[in-house]
C-alpha positions as CSV (number, residue, x, y, z in Angstrom):
1,X,24.6,79.7,15.4
2,X,21.0,81.8,16.6
3,X,20.7,83.4,13.4
4,X,21.5,80.3,11.7
5,X,18.2,78.6,13.7
6,X,16.0,81.2,13.5
7,X,16.4,81.5,9.5
8,X,15.7,77.9,8.7
9,X,12.7,78.0,11.1
10,X,11.3,81.1,9.9
11,X,12.2,79.7,6.0
12,X,11.5,75.5,6.7
13,X,10.2,75.5,3.3
14,X,12.7,76.4,1.7
15,X,15.3,74.4,3.7
16,X,13.0,71.6,3.0
17,X,13.0,72.4,-0.6
18,X,16.9,72.9,-0.6
19,X,17.9,69.2,0.9
20,X,14.9,67.8,-1.0
21,X,17.1,68.9,-4.7
22,X,20.2,67.7,-2.7
23,X,19.2,64.2,-2.3
24,X,17.3,63.6,-5.6
25,X,20.0,65.8,-7.8
26,X,23.0,64.2,-6.6
27,X,20.9,60.6,-7.0
28,X,20.1,61.1,-9.9
29,X,23.2,62.4,-11.2
30,X,25.0,59.5,-9.5
31,X,22.9,57.1,-11.2
32,X,22.9,59.1,-14.6
33,X,26.4,59.0,-14.5
34,X,27.4,55.9,-13.0
35,X,30.0,55.2,-10.3
36,X,34.0,54.8,-10.7
37,X,34.5,53.3,-7.4
38,X,38.1,51.3,-7.0
39,X,39.8,49.5,-5.0
40,X,43.6,50.2,-6.7
41,X,46.4,51.4,-4.0
42,X,50.2,51.4,-4.7
43,X,52.9,50.9,-2.4
44,X,55.7,52.8,-3.5
45,X,59.1,51.4,-2.2
46,X,57.8,48.3,-1.3
47,X,59.5,44.7,-2.2
48,X,55.9,43.7,-3.8
49,X,55.2,47.2,-6.3
50,X,58.9,46.7,-7.9
51,X,58.4,43.2,-8.7
52,X,55.1,44.0,-9.7
53,X,56.5,46.6,-11.8
54,X,59.3,44.7,-13.7
55,X,56.0,41.7,-14.7
56,X,54.5,44.5,-15.9
57,X,57.3,46.3,-17.8
58,X,58.4,42.3,-19.2
59,X,54.4,40.7,-19.9
60,X,51.7,43.2,-19.2
61,X,49.8,40.4,-20.3
62,X,50.5,38.2,-17.3
63,X,50.7,40.5,-14.9
64,X,47.6,40.7,-13.6
65,X,45.6,38.8,-11.0
66,X,46.2,35.2,-11.0
67,X,43.3,32.9,-9.7
68,X,43.0,29.4,-9.3
69,X,40.1,27.4,-10.4
70,X,40.1,24.5,-8.5
71,X,37.6,21.0,-9.2
72,X,37.3,18.1,-7.2
73,X,35.8,14.4,-7.9
74,X,33.1,13.2,-5.6
75,X,31.6,9.1,-5.6
76,X,35.2,7.7,-6.4
77,X,35.5,9.9,-9.7
78,X,39.4,11.1,-10.1
79,X,40.6,14.3,-11.8
80,X,42.3,11.9,-14.2
81,X,39.4,9.9,-15.7
82,X,38.5,10.7,-19.5
83,X,35.3,12.3,-18.6
84,X,36.4,15.0,-16.1
85,X,39.1,15.9,-18.1
86,X,37.0,16.3,-20.6
87,X,34.2,18.4,-18.9
88,X,37.0,20.6,-17.5
89,X,39.1,21.1,-20.6
90,X,35.7,22.2,-22.3
91,X,35.0,24.7,-19.4
92,X,39.0,26.3,-19.7
93,X,38.0,26.1,-23.0
94,X,35.2,28.6,-22.4
95,X,36.7,30.5,-19.3
96,X,39.8,31.4,-22.1
97,X,37.2,33.5,-24.5
98,X,36.4,35.5,-21.0
99,X,37.4,39.3,-21.4
100,X,41.0,39.9,-20.0
101,X,41.6,36.5,-19.7
102,X,45.5,36.1,-20.8
103,X,46.9,32.8,-19.9
104,X,45.8,29.2,-18.2
105,X,48.1,26.6,-16.7
106,X,45.9,23.5,-16.9
107,X,46.8,20.2,-15.0
108,X,46.4,18.6,-18.0
109,X,48.9,20.7,-20.0
110,X,52.5,18.8,-20.4
111,X,54.1,19.3,-16.9
112,X,50.7,20.3,-15.3
113,X,50.9,16.6,-13.5
114,X,51.6,18.7,-10.2
115,X,48.7,20.5,-10.0
116,X,46.4,17.2,-9.4
117,X,47.0,16.5,-5.7
118,X,48.4,12.5,-4.9
119,X,45.0,11.0,-4.4
120,X,44.1,12.7,-7.7
121,X,40.9,13.9,-7.0
122,X,42.0,17.6,-6.6
123,X,43.3,19.8,-9.4
124,X,43.8,23.2,-10.1
125,X,44.2,25.6,-13.2
126,X,45.7,29.1,-12.6
127,X,44.2,31.6,-14.9
128,X,46.0,34.8,-15.7
129,X,44.5,37.9,-16.3
130,X,46.1,40.6,-18.4
131,X,44.6,43.6,-15.6
132,X,44.8,44.2,-11.4
133,X,41.4,43.1,-10.0
134,X,40.3,46.6,-9.2
135,X,40.7,47.1,-13.3
136,X,38.1,43.9,-14.1
137,X,34.2,44.7,-13.7
138,X,32.1,43.4,-11.8
139,X,30.2,41.6,-14.3
140,X,33.5,40.3,-16.0
141,X,34.1,38.8,-12.9
142,X,30.9,37.2,-12.4
143,X,31.0,35.9,-15.8
144,X,34.5,34.1,-15.3
145,X,33.0,32.5,-12.4
146,X,29.8,31.6,-13.2
147,X,31.6,30.1,-16.8
148,X,34.1,28.5,-15.0
149,X,31.5,26.9,-12.3
150,X,29.4,25.7,-15.7
151,X,31.8,22.5,-15.9
152,X,30.6,20.8,-13.2
153,X,26.9,20.9,-15.0
154,X,28.6,18.7,-17.6
155,X,29.9,16.2,-15.1
156,X,27.3,15.3,-11.7
157,X,30.9,14.0,-9.7
158,X,32.6,17.1,-10.1
159,X,33.0,19.9,-7.9
160,X,34.3,23.5,-9.6
161,X,35.2,26.7,-7.0
162,X,37.0,29.7,-7.9
163,X,39.6,31.1,-5.7
164,X,41.4,34.6,-5.8
165,X,40.6,38.2,-5.9
166,X,38.7,38.4,-9.6
167,X,36.8,36.1,-7.6
168,X,35.9,37.8,-4.5
169,X,34.7,40.9,-6.7
170,X,32.2,38.4,-7.8
171,X,31.0,37.5,-5.1
172,X,31.0,40.9,-2.6
173,X,28.8,41.1,-0.4
174,X,27.8,44.6,1.1
175,X,28.1,45.6,4.5
176,X,25.0,44.4,5.8
177,X,23.4,45.7,8.7
178,X,21.9,49.0,7.6
179,X,18.4,48.4,7.5
180,X,18.5,46.3,11.1
181,X,19.9,49.2,12.4
182,X,18.1,51.6,11.4
183,X,15.4,49.8,12.9
184,X,17.1,49.3,16.2
185,X,18.1,53.2,15.8
186,X,14.3,54.0,16.0
187,X,13.1,51.2,18.7
188,X,15.9,53.3,21.4
189,X,14.6,57.0,20.1
190,X,11.1,56.0,20.6
191,X,11.7,54.5,23.9
192,X,13.6,58.0,25.0
193,X,11.3,60.1,23.7
194,X,8.0,58.5,23.7
195,X,7.0,60.0,20.5
196,X,6.9,58.8,17.5
197,X,7.4,62.8,15.6
198,X,10.7,62.7,18.2
199,X,11.9,59.3,17.0
200,X,11.5,60.1,13.4
201,X,13.2,63.5,12.9
202,X,16.7,62.4,14.1
203,X,16.2,58.9,11.3
204,X,14.6,61.5,8.7
205,X,17.2,63.6,9.2
206,X,20.5,61.7,8.9
207,X,19.1,59.5,6.4
208,X,18.8,62.6,3.9
209,X,22.3,63.3,4.8
210,X,23.3,60.1,3.8
211,X,21.6,60.1,0.4
212,X,22.6,63.3,-0.2
213,X,26.6,61.8,0.9
214,X,26.1,59.2,-1.4
215,X,25.2,60.2,-4.4
216,X,28.1,63.1,-3.9
217,X,30.9,60.6,-3.5
218,X,29.3,58.7,-6.1
219,X,30.1,61.7,-8.7
220,X,33.5,62.5,-6.7
221,X,34.2,58.5,-7.5
222,X,35.7,59.5,-11.6
223,X,37.5,62.7,-9.9
224,X,38.8,60.8,-7.2
225,X,40.0,56.8,-6.2
226,X,37.8,55.5,-3.5
227,X,37.2,52.1,-2.7
228,X,33.7,50.4,-3.4
229,X,32.9,49.5,0.2
230,X,33.0,53.7,0.2
231,X,28.8,54.0,0.4
232,X,28.8,51.2,3.1
233,X,31.3,52.4,5.7
234,X,29.6,56.4,5.1
235,X,26.4,54.6,6.2
236,X,28.2,52.6,8.9
237,X,29.6,55.6,9.8
238,X,26.8,58.8,8.8
239,X,23.8,57.1,10.5
240,X,25.4,56.5,14.4
241,X,26.9,60.1,14.1
242,X,23.7,61.4,12.2
243,X,21.3,60.2,14.4
244,X,23.4,60.9,17.6
245,X,23.6,64.9,16.6
246,X,19.9,65.2,15.8
247,X,19.4,63.2,19.4
248,X,21.2,66.0,21.2
249,X,19.6,68.4,19.4
250,X,15.9,67.2,19.9
251,X,17.0,66.6,24.2
252,X,17.9,70.3,24.2
253,X,14.5,71.5,22.3
254,X,12.6,69.1,24.2
255,X,14.0,70.5,27.1
256,X,13.1,74.5,26.4
257,X,9.3,73.5,25.4
258,X,9.5,71.9,29.0
259,X,11.3,75.2,30.6
260,X,8.0,77.4,29.3
261,X,10.2,78.4,26.0
262,X,7.6,78.9,22.9
263,X,8.4,76.6,19.9
264,X,10.8,79.1,18.0
265,X,13.0,80.0,21.1
266,X,13.3,76.8,22.2
267,X,14.4,75.5,19.0
268,X,17.0,78.1,18.0
269,X,18.3,77.5,22.1
270,X,19.1,74.3,21.4
271,X,21.2,75.1,18.5
272,X,22.8,77.5,19.8
273,X,23.9,75.3,23.1
274,X,23.7,71.6,21.7
275,X,24.6,72.7,18.6
276,X,27.3,74.2,19.1
277,X,29.0,71.3,20.6
278,X,27.8,69.4,17.5
279,X,29.5,71.5,15.2
280,X,32.0,71.6,17.3
281,X,32.7,67.6,17.5
282,X,31.5,66.6,13.7
283,X,34.5,69.4,13.0
284,X,37.0,66.6,15.4
285,X,35.6,63.7,14.0
286,X,36.1,65.3,9.8
287,X,39.8,66.2,11.3
288,X,40.6,62.8,12.4
289,X,39.1,61.3,9.7
290,X,41.3,63.8,7.1
291,X,43.8,63.4,9.2
292,X,44.5,59.9,7.5
293,X,46.2,61.8,4.4
294,X,49.4,61.9,6.9
295,X,49.9,58.2,5.7
296,X,50.6,58.7,2.5
297,X,48.5,56.0,1.6
298,X,46.8,57.1,-2.0
299,X,43.6,53.8,-1.0
300,X,42.9,55.6,2.1
301,X,42.5,59.1,0.4
302,X,39.1,58.4,-1.2
303,X,38.4,56.6,2.0
304,X,39.3,59.5,4.3
305,X,37.1,62.0,1.9
306,X,33.9,60.0,1.5
307,X,33.8,59.3,5.6
308,X,34.4,63.1,6.3
309,X,32.0,64.1,3.7
310,X,29.2,61.7,4.8
311,X,29.8,63.2,8.4
312,X,29.7,66.8,7.4
313,X,26.1,66.4,5.6
314,X,24.8,64.9,8.7
315,X,26.0,67.7,11.1
316,X,24.6,70.1,8.3
317,X,21.6,68.4,8.0
318,X,21.3,68.6,12.1
319,X,22.1,72.3,12.1
320,X,19.6,73.4,9.4
321,X,16.9,70.7,8.2
322,X,16.7,69.4,11.8
323,X,15.6,73.3,13.0
324,X,13.4,73.4,10.0
325,X,11.7,69.6,11.3
326,X,11.0,71.1,14.5
327,X,10.1,73.9,13.1
328,X,6.9,72.0,11.5
329,X,6.1,69.3,14.0
330,X,5.6,71.9,17.1
331,X,4.9,71.0,20.7
332,X,4.3,67.4,18.6
333,X,8.0,66.3,19.8
334,X,6.8,66.4,23.2
335,X,5.4,62.9,24.4
336,X,1.9,62.7,25.5
337,X,3.3,62.2,29.1
338,X,5.3,65.5,29.1
339,X,2.4,67.0,27.6
340,X,0.1,66.4,30.4
341,X,2.6,67.9,33.2
342,X,3.2,71.1,31.3
343,X,-0.7,71.6,30.8
344,X,-1.0,70.3,34.4
345,X,2.2,71.4,36.9
346,X,3.6,74.2,34.5
347,X,6.7,75.0,33.3
348,X,9.8,73.4,34.8
349,X,13.5,73.3,34.3
350,X,14.8,69.9,33.2
351,X,17.7,67.9,34.8
352,X,17.4,70.9,38.1
353,X,16.4,68.2,41.1
354,X,18.2,65.4,42.6
355,X,15.9,62.3,41.8
356,X,16.3,59.4,39.0
357,X,19.2,57.7,37.9
358,X,21.4,60.3,36.9
359,X,21.7,63.0,39.8
360,X,22.0,60.5,42.1
361,X,25.1,58.5,40.2
362,X,26.6,62.7,39.7
363,X,26.5,63.4,43.9
364,X,28.0,59.1,44.3
365,X,30.7,60.5,42.5
366,X,30.7,63.9,43.8
367,X,31.3,62.0,47.5
368,X,33.6,59.0,46.5
369,X,34.9,59.9,43.1
370,X,38.3,57.4,43.6
371,X,36.0,54.7,44.2
372,X,34.4,54.5,40.9
373,X,37.5,56.0,38.6
374,X,39.9,53.1,40.0
375,X,37.4,50.5,39.1
376,X,36.2,51.8,35.8
377,X,39.9,52.4,35.0
378,X,41.2,48.9,35.8
379,X,38.4,47.2,33.8
380,X,39.4,49.4,31.0
381,X,42.9,48.7,31.2
382,X,41.9,44.6,31.7
383,X,39.5,44.6,28.5
384,X,42.6,46.6,26.5
385,X,45.5,44.5,27.6
386,X,45.3,41.6,24.3
387,X,46.2,45.3,22.2
388,X,49.8,44.8,23.0
389,X,49.6,41.2,21.3
390,X,47.9,42.8,18.1
391,X,48.7,41.6,14.4
392,X,48.2,43.4,11.6
393,X,47.7,41.1,7.8
394,X,45.1,40.6,5.5
395,X,42.4,37.7,6.4
396,X,42.6,35.2,3.3
397,X,39.7,33.6,1.6
398,X,39.3,30.7,4.2
399,X,37.2,33.2,6.5
400,X,34.7,33.8,4.1
401,X,31.2,32.6,4.4
402,X,30.6,28.8,4.5
403,X,29.2,28.4,0.7
404,X,31.2,30.7,-1.2
405,X,32.9,29.9,-4.0
406,X,36.3,31.3,-2.6
407,X,35.4,29.6,0.8
408,X,34.9,26.2,-1.2
409,X,38.3,26.7,-3.2
410,X,40.1,27.7,-0.2
411,X,39.3,24.6,1.4
412,X,39.6,22.3,-1.4
413,X,43.2,23.2,-2.0
414,X,43.8,22.9,1.6
415,X,43.1,19.4,1.9
416,X,44.3,18.6,-1.7
417,X,47.6,20.4,-1.8
418,X,48.1,22.3,1.3
419,X,46.8,26.3,2.6
420,X,50.0,27.8,1.2
421,X,48.7,27.0,-2.4
422,X,46.0,29.6,-2.0
423,X,48.8,32.1,-1.4
424,X,51.8,31.8,-3.7
425,X,54.4,34.0,-4.1
426,X,56.2,35.6,-7.1
427,X,59.8,36.0,-6.9
428,X,60.7,38.3,-9.9
429,X,64.3,39.5,-11.3
430,X,65.8,40.6,-14.6
431,X,67.7,37.7,-16.0
432,X,70.7,39.5,-18.2
433,X,73.0,36.4,-18.7
434,X,74.1,33.2,-18.6
435,X,75.8,34.5,-15.2
436,X,72.2,35.4,-13.7
437,X,70.6,32.2,-15.2
438,X,72.1,29.9,-13.5
439,X,71.6,32.2,-10.2
440,X,68.5,32.2,-10.7
441,X,68.4,28.7,-11.2
442,X,70.5,28.2,-7.9
443,X,68.0,30.8,-6.2
444,X,65.0,28.5,-7.2
445,X,66.8,25.2,-5.8
446,X,67.9,27.4,-2.5
447,X,63.9,28.3,-1.9
448,X,62.5,24.7,-2.9
449,X,65.1,23.4,0.2
450,X,63.5,26.3,2.2
451,X,61.7,25.2,5.5
452,X,58.3,26.3,5.0
453,X,58.2,26.3,1.0
454,X,56.3,23.5,-0.8
455,X,56.5,23.5,-3.9
456,X,58.4,25.6,-6.6
457,X,58.0,26.4,-10.2
458,X,61.2,26.2,-12.5
459,X,61.9,29.8,-13.3
460,X,59.5,31.2,-16.3
461,X,61.5,33.6,-18.9
462,X,59.6,36.8,-19.5
463,X,61.3,39.0,-22.3
464,X,60.5,42.7,-22.5
465,X,60.6,45.3,-24.3
466,X,63.9,46.9,-24.4
467,X,65.6,43.6,-24.6
468,X,66.6,42.4,-21.5
469,X,64.2,39.3,-19.8
470,X,62.3,38.7,-16.6
471,X,62.4,35.6,-14.9
472,X,59.3,34.2,-12.8
473,X,59.8,31.7,-10.0
474,X,55.8,30.8,-8.3
475,X,57.0,29.8,-4.9
476,X,53.9,28.0,-2.8
477,X,54.2,28.3,1.3
478,X,53.7,25.3,3.4
479,X,51.6,27.5,5.3
480,X,48.0,29.9,4.9
481,X,48.5,32.9,3.4
482,X,47.2,34.9,6.7
483,X,49.3,33.2,9.2
484,X,52.9,34.7,11.1
485,X,55.0,31.7,9.4
486,X,53.8,33.0,6.0
487,X,55.3,36.3,6.9
488,X,58.1,34.9,8.6
489,X,58.7,32.7,5.3
490,X,58.8,35.9,3.4
491,X,61.1,37.8,6.0
492,X,63.6,34.8,5.4
493,X,63.7,34.9,2.0
494,X,64.4,38.9,1.0
495,X,66.5,39.0,4.5
496,X,69.0,35.9,3.4
497,X,67.4,33.0,1.0
498,X,67.2,35.4,-2.0
499,X,70.4,37.5,-0.7
500,X,72.7,34.5,-0.2
501,X,71.7,32.6,-3.7
502,X,72.5,35.7,-5.7
503,X,75.4,36.7,-3.9
504,X,78.0,38.2,-6.1
505,X,75.6,37.7,-9.8
506,X,74.5,41.2,-9.5
507,X,70.8,39.8,-9.8
508,X,68.2,41.3,-8.1
509,X,64.9,39.3,-6.8
510,X,61.9,40.6,-5.0
511,X,59.1,38.8,-3.6
512,X,55.7,40.1,-4.6
513,X,52.0,38.2,-5.1
514,X,49.1,39.4,-3.3
515,X,49.9,37.6,0.1
516,X,53.6,39.9,-0.3
517,X,51.8,42.8,-1.0
518,X,49.2,42.6,2.1
519,X,52.1,42.4,4.0
520,X,54.2,45.4,2.7
521,X,50.3,46.8,3.0
522,X,50.0,45.9,6.7
523,X,54.2,47.2,7.1
524,X,53.7,50.5,5.6
525,X,50.9,51.5,7.9
526,X,52.4,50.4,10.9
527,X,55.2,52.4,10.7
528,X,53.3,55.6,9.9
529,X,50.7,54.8,12.6
530,X,52.7,56.5,15.4
531,X,52.7,59.9,13.3
532,X,49.0,59.4,12.2
533,X,48.0,59.0,16.0
534,X,50.3,62.4,16.8
535,X,48.8,64.4,14.4
536,X,45.2,63.7,15.7
537,X,45.7,63.7,19.1
538,X,47.9,67.0,19.1
539,X,44.9,68.6,16.5
540,X,42.0,67.7,19.0
541,X,44.1,69.0,21.7
542,X,44.7,72.5,20.5
543,X,40.9,72.3,20.0
544,X,39.8,72.0,22.8
545,X,42.2,73.7,24.5
546,X,40.9,76.9,22.3
547,X,37.5,76.1,23.3
548,X,37.7,75.3,27.1
549,X,40.8,77.5,27.8
550,X,41.8,74.3,29.6
551,X,45.1,72.3,30.2
552,X,44.1,69.7,32.5
553,X,40.5,68.8,29.9
554,X,41.9,68.4,27.0
555,X,44.8,66.2,28.2
556,X,42.1,64.0,29.9
557,X,40.2,63.6,27.1
558,X,43.0,62.6,25.1
559,X,44.1,60.5,27.6
560,X,41.1,58.8,28.0
561,X,39.9,58.3,24.3
562,X,43.5,56.9,23.8
563,X,42.1,54.2,26.5
564,X,38.8,53.5,24.8
565,X,40.4,52.9,21.5
566,X,42.7,50.2,23.1
567,X,40.0,48.5,24.9
568,X,38.2,48.6,21.6
569,X,41.2,47.1,19.9
570,X,41.5,44.7,22.9
571,X,38.3,43.3,22.2
572,X,39.4,42.5,18.5
573,X,42.2,40.7,19.0
574,X,41.1,38.5,21.8
575,X,38.1,37.4,19.1
576,X,39.2,37.4,16.0
577,X,42.8,37.1,16.7
578,X,42.8,34.6,19.4
579,X,39.6,33.4,18.7
580,X,37.6,33.8,21.9
581,X,33.9,34.3,21.3
582,X,34.6,33.3,17.8
583,X,31.3,31.2,17.5
584,X,29.7,33.7,19.0
585,X,30.7,36.6,16.4
586,X,30.9,34.0,13.1
587,X,34.8,33.7,13.4
588,X,35.5,30.8,11.5
589,X,39.5,30.7,12.5
590,X,41.9,33.1,14.3
591,X,44.1,35.4,12.0
592,X,45.2,38.9,11.7
593,X,43.4,42.1,12.2
594,X,43.0,43.4,8.6
595,X,45.6,46.2,7.7
596,X,44.0,49.1,7.4
597,X,41.7,48.3,10.4
598,X,43.7,50.2,13.1
599,X,44.1,53.3,10.9
600,X,39.6,53.7,10.2
601,X,38.8,52.1,13.2
602,X,41.2,55.0,15.2
603,X,40.0,58.0,13.1
604,X,36.2,56.9,13.4
605,X,36.4,55.9,17.2
606,X,38.4,59.0,18.5
607,X,36.4,61.4,16.7
608,X,33.3,59.7,18.1
609,X,34.5,59.6,21.3
610,X,35.6,63.5,21.1
611,X,31.9,63.9,20.6
612,X,30.8,62.9,24.1
613,X,33.6,64.3,25.5
614,X,32.4,67.3,24.1
615,X,28.9,67.1,24.6
616,X,29.6,66.8,28.4
617,X,32.3,69.0,29.3
618,X,30.4,71.5,26.8
619,X,27.3,71.3,29.7
620,X,30.0,71.2,32.6
621,X,31.4,74.3,31.1
622,X,28.1,75.6,30.7
623,X,26.8,75.6,34.2
624,X,31.0,76.5,35.3
625,X,30.7,79.9,33.8
626,X,26.8,80.1,35.3
627,X,28.0,78.7,38.9
628,X,31.9,79.8,39.6
629,X,32.1,75.8,41.2
630,X,33.8,73.5,40.0
631,X,31.7,70.4,42.0
632,X,28.2,72.4,40.9
633,X,29.2,72.4,37.6
634,X,30.6,68.7,37.2
635,X,27.7,67.6,39.3
636,X,25.0,69.1,37.3
637,X,26.4,68.4,33.9
638,X,26.9,65.2,34.2
639,X,22.9,64.4,36.0
640,X,21.1,66.3,32.9
641,X,23.6,65.0,29.7
642,X,23.9,61.4,31.2
643,X,20.4,60.1,30.2
644,X,21.1,61.5,26.9
645,X,24.3,60.2,26.1
646,X,24.1,56.7,27.6
647,X,20.9,56.9,24.9
648,X,23.2,57.9,21.7
649,X,25.8,55.5,22.6
650,X,23.1,52.8,23.1
651,X,22.2,54.1,19.8
652,X,25.7,53.8,18.1
653,X,26.1,50.4,20.0
654,X,23.2,48.7,18.0
655,X,23.8,50.4,14.7
656,X,27.4,49.6,14.7
657,X,26.6,46.1,16.0
658,X,24.1,45.1,13.4
659,X,26.5,45.2,11.0
660,X,28.7,42.2,12.7
661,X,25.4,41.0,10.7
662,X,27.2,40.8,7.9
663,X,29.1,37.8,6.4
664,X,32.8,39.1,5.6
665,X,35.2,39.2,8.1
666,X,36.0,42.5,7.9
667,X,32.7,43.7,8.2
668,X,32.4,42.0,11.3
669,X,35.4,43.3,12.7
670,X,34.1,47.2,11.8
671,X,31.1,46.8,13.6
672,X,32.4,44.7,17.1
673,X,35.2,46.9,17.4
674,X,33.4,50.7,16.8
675,X,30.2,48.5,19.1
676,X,32.7,47.6,21.6
677,X,34.3,50.8,21.7
678,X,31.7,53.0,21.7
679,X,30.1,50.6,24.2
680,X,33.3,50.9,27.4
681,X,34.0,55.5,25.7
682,X,30.4,56.0,27.0
683,X,29.9,54.0,29.8
684,X,33.3,53.9,31.4
685,X,34.9,56.7,30.7
686,X,32.8,59.6,30.6
687,X,30.5,58.5,32.5
688,X,33.0,57.3,35.6
689,X,36.5,57.9,34.6
690,X,36.1,61.8,33.6
691,X,34.0,63.4,36.2
692,X,35.3,61.5,38.7
693,X,39.0,63.0,37.9
694,X,37.5,66.6,37.4
695,X,35.8,66.3,40.7
696,X,39.7,65.5,41.7
697,X,41.3,68.3,40.0
698,X,38.6,70.5,41.3
699,X,39.6,74.4,39.7
700,X,42.7,73.0,38.3
701,X,40.1,72.0,35.6
702,X,40.1,75.5,34.6
703,X,43.5,76.9,34.6
704,X,45.1,78.2,31.9
705,X,48.3,79.9,31.8
706,X,47.8,83.8,30.7
707,X,50.1,84.1,27.7
708,X,48.1,81.0,26.2
709,X,45.1,83.1,26.5
710,X,46.4,85.7,24.8
711,X,47.8,84.2,22.0
712,X,45.3,81.2,21.2
713,X,42.4,82.5,19.2
714,X,38.9,81.9,21.0
715,X,36.1,79.4,19.8
716,X,33.2,78.7,21.9
717,X,30.6,76.0,22.2
718,X,28.4,77.6,24.7
719,X,26.9,81.1,24.1
720,X,27.6,81.8,27.1
721,X,31.4,82.0,26.7
722,X,30.6,83.3,23.3
723,X,29.2,86.4,24.8
724,X,32.2,86.2,27.2
725,X,34.5,87.2,24.3
726,X,32.5,89.6,22.9
727,X,33.2,91.2,26.2
728,X,37.1,91.2,26.9
729,X,36.8,92.8,30.4
730,X,34.4,90.3,31.7
731,X,36.5,87.4,30.1
732,X,39.6,88.6,31.6
733,X,37.9,89.0,35.4
734,X,36.3,85.5,35.0
735,X,40.1,84.6,34.0
736,X,42.0,86.1,36.9
737,X,38.9,84.7,39.0
738,X,39.8,81.4,38.2
């Protein structure tokens, strides 16, 4: 680390040019070649996937996404009026010419009267595409929505809106909040450092690395399936992480300058101390993100790689580009007050005194470690209690921002027909004879009589290339797609209604459709979540054990991380699932937590929580190696890092919190979950519970079995530990003394 930092400072022009080439080169190539982001994912061995496969084998041209064009009349007009019918029919003819539209079921066609509401003021047409939404370009999606809404111009009393995944893609919004996040982070940095240069460097380092990361993942999207929101997610994670990493190194560098070091030796020392913690913390975050591969869901692979690339590049920038920047500006990184004090009183050791809030707080915890630990633990547990009511699923388009076409269509369908018409279920089975025909007809009747079903469309026969026939039954629930009642209906159909109606006939019918797909997605992720959590916790436990040569410290870290993540999910459940304080966060209606959110939030929060653990414990470990006294080490470590960790946490809270300003529900969930998790972790856990526990355990914190010490490799986060690694006799003496 010393060699790396020294080289970057002495060759700072070369380092800056290399980063400029990387930033501009990846950006230029990504713009020239374009991107190939895709939201496609497969769920092998699930009923919804088998239903989709049957449809694709029988009639690929009608196996794609199904959209609903909803029209509603005002001022006393009815959808059956000749003028309205003419406008809608003309519009549907235009929609039929949109690329990839393969079929349109019009309410004005024979048998379509059921697609007109009882008051004849609302109607809908079902538009089928020949491919799934992820294989339809944004331009085609926008053309489809614009063509559908053109009917409004032909009739002033006609309101037209579009529901479905393609319509969602046409109105897809970015995460938002990036610019406010940068501004807020800059304000905090300026308040903390009191220097414009010190404020600008972490932001420049983070933005340069993130620009390079986004260009790189844009190029990788041609080789890997990456969701379309990957760049926004990389910005969300990388901005907070990158600024934090740079903040820790700049803070240590400023302390070195105040202590009387020259610029280069201060930078080298900062990278050799805080930089080691940055390197290790970044590795932990990447491991947590790449642990999503254990879930076996291809949709998350590209997302994990994209996020890991973003974190890795921000970490590398903090260790290379930032030292080069610091070399350029020299002592200007200090505030005017610090430079004046340095000139007046001379060099001094920062954090060694007893004045200020954090030294006093550290001394208070040392005197009464039980009280802050118990109070903070009770608070965390109470916040986390709603977690046990967590229900995973997929929020429907009734949660989209007011004014979007998907939200208008949802409300019109719910009012005119019932909320279940926003998420029809597709029952797909092979029809290979007269007995099967009768069985499927019987099944349609049984489903129609099933409580929770509003309407059933008679079986539609679709011939396959191999001479078989696939039958499709469409069922509309009485409940909304995101409701627990709809999930229960899907389970009941699969477990009882379908087996009983087809018993003894050999006919196998699968429940599919978008609602069923998202239900299966939630089930698959829920079933594999324990494996994922266990893998990430065990790997991080082993790494911390190798670094700090301790059993208690990594065990405490794992438990504390799980507590903070549980509290973050408790906040999400209370706000988004129960609706508490929903009006403040713009929550339209209570609903389930997005199925993939626990995986993403766990990976991100676990990694970031481990960041603060590493920064805190590495400084305590540094003091422990110097003083060989646990109480002194914990007190000095907390006193010297408390301000920096809380400032870093505040930056992350503001960056993540700014994404709550995004219009989409899932964006709000990401922003609130990450902001709440970081706040709870940094304030209650790292600054209260962890130091209290370390005071209570005493020297037992550093106990490590001799046989483990011999077989495990040594990793060092602080220079003193690394120098002891090079001298086995001294290391062994230290271990025996402990």
